[in-house]
N, C-alpha and C positions, 0 to 999 in steps of 0.2 A: 278356840277362835269361833266368834260368830259370824255367820256370813249371811248375804242377804238371801240366799236359798233355803234358809232354815225355816221350816214350816211351824206353825202354831199346833197345837195340839187339835184343836177346833178343825184348822185347815186339812189336816192329816186324816181327821174323822171323815170329812166331806169327801176329800179325795178318795178314800178308800171305799166309801158307799158308791160312788160315780165309777171306781173301777169295777165293782161288782155289778154294774148295770142299772143301778137307780138313777131315774130322772131328777131333776133338780127338785120337783115337787115330792117325790118319794123320800130324799134325802133330808128335806126340811121336815115332812112329818115324822121320820124317825129319830131325828135330832130334837125336834120341839122347838123347831126355828122358822121363819118365814122363808119362802122362797126366793124374796128379794135377799136377804141375809144370804143365802145359799150362792146366788148369783155372784155377791160381793165376795165372798170367801173364794170362789174360782176365780174372779178377776185377779185377787190378790196371789193367788198360787201361780197363774201364769206368769203374772209380772216376776215373782220371786223365782221362778224355775226358767225364766225367758223361753215359755213356749206359747203355742197358738192354738192348741187343741188338747181335748182331754187324753186323747191316747199318748200325746206327746209328755203331757203332765205328769201320768202314771209312769211311764218309763224313765222319765227323767227322774222323778222321786224314788224310784226302785234302783237306779243307778247310784244315787246319792244316801241310799239307806234310810230315807224318810219313810218310806212305805215298804212294807213286806209284800212279796209277792204271793197271789193267790197259791194255795197247794194245788197240785193237779190231781183231779178226782182218779 
């Protein structure tokens, strides 16, 4: 069953970089896309996960098993 909170592969990549502390600009450089595109992905992620912050998006994505939690060093 497909639900509205299913993230695309690119959205998961963007959120994963943000979760690891990248800025939008850093994520854009690493993915070879523009900062505006990263912002658009973030906007879509927030809408799909019904959240309003990066931290909440990361936590919700982990809860939904859309994003793996970072390993503890």
